[in-house]
N, C-alpha and C positions, 0 to 999 in steps of 0.2 A: 765885814764884807757887805757890799751893797745888795739890796734885794734884787732878784732877777725878774725881769718882765716876763709875761706869759709866753713871749716868742723866744725866750732864752732857756726855757725849761720844757722838756718833752711832756706832752699832754698824757702820754701813756706811762712813762717812767718818771713820774714827778721827782724833780730834784737834780736831774742830770743837765748841766749847762750845755747849750748847743750854739752853733754858729749862725743864728738867724733863722733856723727852721723850727716848725712847731712839732715835728716828730723826730725821734732819735734815728740814727742811721739804719738800724735794723728794721724799724717800723716803716721807714720810707721805702726800703728795698721790698718789704712785704707788700706794701700798697702798690708799688710799681709792677711787681710780678702778678699781683691779683688783677690789675687792670689789663695786662697783656693776656692773661688766661681768659678773662671775660671776652676780650675782643677775638681771640683765637677760637673760642667756643661759639662765636656768632652772636654775642650780645653787645649791647651798647656799653661804652666805657663808663657811663655815668648812672645807668639804671638797668633794671632787668629786662627791658624791652629788646626785641631782636634788632640788630644793627642793619643799616642800609648797605646792600652789597657794594663793596669798594670803599666804604667809609668805616670809621671806628665808632660811630654813634648812630642812634635811632633817628627817625625823621624829626621828632620833636626837638632833640638836642642839636641836630644840624640846623634847623630853622633858628634856634636861639643863637648859635654861633654866627650864622650869616647875618642876622640882625645886629648883633654886637659889632661885627666887622664893618658893616655898612655905616653904623653910627660913628665908629672910629674914623672911617674914610671921610665922611662928611665933615667931621670936626677938623681933621687935618687939612682938607681942601679949603674949608672956611678960613683957616689961618693963612694959607698961601694964596689967597685971592679969590676964593669962591669956587663953586662947582661949574667951572667952564674952562675950556682950553685957553691957555694964555698966549697961544700963537696968534700973531696979528691977522693972518688970513683965514683963520678957522673959527667956526661958530658952534662947535660941539658943546652941548650942555648936558647930555645924557650921562649920569653918574657912572653907569656900567661901562662906558667907553673911556673913562678918564683914569689917569694914573699919575703917580708922583714921579717927577723927572729930576735927575741930577743935572743942574744947569751946566756944570763944567765937564760933563761926560765922565765923571770920576766915580761912577757907581761901583766899579770893580773894587775900589778901595773899601767901601762899606761891606761888600760881600765877603771880602777876605778878612777884614779886621773884626767887624762886629756881627757878622753872619746875618745881615739885614736883608731879607728877601720877603716879598709878599706881605703877609700880615705882620711879620716881624719888623719890616721897615716902618710901617705906620706906627707901631707900638714904640719903636726906637725913637722916631722923630718926636712923638708926644712926650716920652719919658725924658728926652734931652732938651726940652723947652723950645721945640721948633727951630732948630738951627738954620742959618741962612744957607743957600746953595741948592734949594729945591724950588720947584714950581709945578703947577698942574698942567699937564698936557693930555690930549687924547692919544690913544695908542698909535694912530696913524702918524701924528706929528712926532711922537717919541721915537718910533721906528724909523721915520724919515731922517732923523738926525744922526743915525749911526755912521753915515759916510759923509758928513758935512752938515750944513744948515738944513733946516726943514724946507721942503719944496715951496711952502707958502712964503718963507722968508727970502728965498731966491727969486721969487716973482714968477716962477713957472708953475703951471698946473698940468697935471696928467690928463690927457684926453680920455673921455669915457669911451668904452668899446661898444 
């Protein structure tokens, strides 16, 4: 029998072959329950610090998660044309206002098949080699496309109040 790699043997119960996990099933369940208990007791999911109300992590770990997500967004946006809205009549470049758009309005397929929403969508796109069918739009242009082309593409502009 071939030697098992470290990812095929439980690090706690050395010798038990696993299906791609580093912990055996009972240890994974223990770790999952421990994380839930820590969160329910008011502590960060990753450290002994108190969690931020409404979140599962402390301020430090929330900042790390946000930074990691912003880096991933910049990387995905760079692949799909840079951090600017790709709508012809729009000049939005603020990264906080940009989003990834399904060009053919078929985002519902991704949400039902691969559960790709929010952070998961950016991770999925990167993991799958940046497939075609996406572009960078600002939230206004993305929402404006729900019932047809973006107002910029139609050539009409909404009057300011």
